N, C-alpha and C positions, 0 to 999 in steps of 0.2 A: 504494500500500500504506500502511496505517496502522500505525505502530509506536511503542511506548512503552518508553523506557529507564528502569528503576528503578536509580538510580545514586547515587553520592556527590555532594555539592554541586557544582553547575556552577561556582560562583565559586572553589572551592578547587583545581580541577584545574590541572595544568601543561600548557598547550596545546603546548609544545615536546616533551613526552615522553609524554603520556597516550595510551593506546590507545583508550579509550572515545570521545574526541572525534573520532578518525578514523572510527569506525563511525557516529557521529551525523552527521558531515559528509557521509559517503558517501550516507546516506539523504536528507539535506536537498538535496544536489546532484542526486539523482535525482527530486526533486519529490515525495517521499513526504510524507504527513501525519505529522509527527514531534513527539512530546511527550516530556518528561522529568518524572520525579517521584522522590520519595524514600520510603524505607520508612516513615518516620514519617507520610507523607501518605496512606496507604491508609485507606479509610473504607468502612463498610458502611451503606447506607441502603435500607430496605425489602428486605432480603435480596439487594441487588445491591452488588458490590464496585466502589468508585470510587477514583480517585486525584485529589488536588488537583494538577493538572498545569500545566506551563509548555509551551505549544505554540509551536513556531517559526512566526513569521510568514513568509509566502512572500517570497523574495528574487529579484529579477531576475538578479542576478549573485552567485554564491556564491564568495567568495574562496578561492583555493587555499592561502592561508596560514592555518594553524591559529590563530595568534595573532590575526590580523585577524578570522577567523570567530568566535573565542571572544569577542573584544571587541565586535564589531558585531552579534551576533545579537540579535534582538528577539523577545519572547514575548508571547503573550496568556495570561492566567491563567484557568483554568476547571476545573470539576469534571467529570471524564469517566469513564464506565463502562468498566472495563478490558476487558470482554468485547466491546466494539465495535472494539477494535484487532485487526488481523490477527496481530500479533506483540507479545509482551511480552518484552523482552530484559533479563535480570538482569545488572547490571554494578556491584553494590554491593561494598563491602569485606567480606571473609569474617571470621568466620562469619555466616551469615544468622540473624536471629532466627526461631525456629520459628513464631512468630505470623505472620510475613510469609508463610510458606509456607501457613499455614492460610487466610489471605486469598486467596491465589492458587488454592487448591484449588477455589474456586467457579467459576473461569473456565477450568480446564484442558481442558474438553470443547468450549469455544467458540473458544479462542485458542491459537495455537502459542506455546509458552513455551520460551525458550532460557536455560537448559536445562530439561528436563522437571521438573515439581515432584517427582515421586517420586525422580528421579535426584538432584536438589538436596538433597532430604531425606536421602538415603543418603550422599551424597558431600560434604556441607556442610562437613565438617572433616577433619582428618588421620586420623581413625579409618578412613576409607574405604580408604586405602592400607595401613594397619596390618593390617586385617582381610582383605586379599586372600589367597586360598588359594595359598600358595607354599611347600609343606613342605620343598623342597630348597634354598630361598633362592636360586633361580636368577635371580629377577627383582628381589627386594626384600630389603634387608638385614634381619637379625633386629631386630624392632621390639617394644617394650613400651609399653603405655599404662596408667598407673595414678596414683593419688594416695596409695598406701600407701608411706610412706617406707621402712619396714623391708624391704618386698619389693624396692623399687628399689635399696636399698643392697646387698642380697644378690645381686641380678642383676649389679650392677657388680663385686662381689667375685668372683663365679663366672665372669665373662666371660674368655674366652681372650685378649681384646684389651686393650691398654694404654689405648686411648682410645675414648670413645663420644660421641655427639652428644646433647645435652639441649636440648629446646625446649618452649615452652608449646603445648598442644593448640589453643588458639584464636588463635595468632599468625599474622601474615602479613607479607610484605615483609622477611623475615629478622629480625624483631624477637624478641629473646630467645634466639636460637640461639647456643649456646656448645659448646665442646669441653671435656669433663672427662677427667682423666687419673688413673689409679690412684695415681700418685706423689703426688697431692694428696688422698688419701682423707680426711684429717682435716678438709678443708674441705667435702667433698661433702654431708654430712648437713645442714649449715647452709644450703648452697645449695639443696638440695631443699626444705627447710623454707620458705625464702624464696619459691621458685617456687610451691609448693603452697598455702601459707597466707598469701600476701600480701594476700588480701582478707579483711576482717573478717566479711563476710556468709557466705561459703562457701569451701571449699577448691577448688583448681583441679587438673585433670588435666595431666600432663606426658607427653611422649614421650621415651623413651630408645631410641636406635638405634645399631647397630654403626657404627663409623667406617669409611668406605670409603676405602681407600688411593687417593690421587690427588685427594681432595677439596680439598686445599690449592691445586690448580691451577684450581679452579672447577667449575661444573656446566654442564650443557647444558639449555637450555630448548627444548622442542619444542612447537609449536602444533599441535593436532590438530583437524581438522574432519571431522565425520561418520566418525570412526574412522581417518582417514588423516593422516599428517604433512604439513603445508603449509609449514612453515618451521622452521629451527633456528638457534640461535646458541650460542656458548660465553660464559658469564658468568664473568669473572675477578674474584676478590676484590681489594679495595684492600689495599695493603701493611699487614700486621699485623692483618688481619681474616679470620675464617673464612667470613664470609657473602659470597656472590657476587651477591646481589640488587642490582639497579641502584639501587633506592631506598636501599640501605645503602652506596652509594659504589662499587659494582663497575663494571667496564668490560665491553665486549662485543667479540667478534671472530667472524669467519665460522667455521662448523663444518660438516663433512660427516658425516652419520650413518654409523656403522659397521654391519656386519652384525648385531652384537649389539644395537645400538640399534634397528635395524629389526625384529628379532625381538620385542624388548620392545614396540615401538609396535604391532606387529600383534596381539600377545596382549592388551595393555591396550586397544587400539582396539576390539576386538570386545566387550569387557566394557563399555566406555564407551557404545557404541551400544545395546547390550542394556539398559543402565540409563537410557537417554534423555539421556546426556551427549554433546551433539553438538559442543560447542566447549570445549576444555580445554587447559591447559598442563601438560606433563610436565616434571619436573625430574629429570635423569638424571646419575649420576656413574659412570663406568667401566662402562656397560651395566647399572647397577642403578637402579631407580626409587626416588626419595627422597620425592617429593611429587607430588600432582596438584592443580592449581588449577582448580576447576570453576565458580567464581563470577565472577571477573573477571580472566582471564588477560591479562597484558600482553605487552610486547616487540614488538608489531606495528610500532611506529615504528622500532625498531632493526633488525629484519629487513628492513623496506622500504628503509632507508638503506643497509644493507650489500649487499643483493642487487639493488637497483633494481626492486623489485616493489611491488605495492599489495595486501597481503593483505586489507585491508578490503573490497575488491571481491569477493574470493572468498567471504568470510563473508556478505555481503549477497546475493550471487547465490544462495548456498545457501538463505538464508531465503526468497527469492522462490520458488525451486523447492519448498521444503518446504511453504510456504503453499498453493501451487497444488495440490500432491499431496494435502495434507490436505483442501482443499475438494472435490477430486474424490472422495476416499474418502467424505466426508460425503454428497455428492450421490448416490453409488451406494448408500449405506446407506439413505438416505431413499427412493430409488426401489424398492429391494428390499422395504423395509418397507411401502410403499404397495401394491406388487404382492401381497404376502402377505396383505393385508387386503381385497383386492378379491374 
């Protein structure tokens, strides 16, 4: 199988923690034709979308150590047409530049893309969760997205809660997530102004969300594959921090999904598959969905370590099956089209 990962810089990843390197390693270990490229390297020539790729050179022995694999991998540099790959796997940091999705639109009928372009376009940022239809707030806390400071101030003042969560729309890894309290209302307008108007070029959207009691204990990360949970852990914030993201200093521990968690996973899982989101990370607190990571969900390494599993094999097995089924559908379509014209 031929697979191209559109990812963050290879040299900058942490081989001891990164999830993408596990997925890449699994593909190289299976003898696939594996290439990596970056969003900035996408190019169109004569109406064909290419990537300036680094293709892994074949290795007689692929080290089981991610550190050694990362250090010793050798590449050939070449310009490759993306439609020639069986799979293009998006593993970049969110949010994705819309132009990148426009580049990939040209290959979506030729190549299996993880996740589907239309799904990535819809779920590329935190609005995807905020706009989910949940009138009774059974699955998702009350959520507001705006850059109107007066509206946000009024929302905070009218809230029945003493605390709310504020975060930037385009953040990831827990960056910029804070708890605001009504007792500090005299500081909140200044804080909103900083978040929204910190860029001289344009104002920024922020998310305001009801605080879920129990958030101080951390959140639960659930990895979803084809609409089903394949692994879960609890992420615990570092002392004195509200953020439970591992990149922000949080720790991890085993977690067993509750009935409420499973109901949420089932409901959200159906929507994810419908939208072409086959691999995603759900962040859950007390049975409520806080965020969905559809671009580059992590924690594979931590789940593997805690449970003695290899989730990367499940993900790549799924890709092999998906590519096989996609080719079969295309062959059947061509056969039917040929028959219809005879």
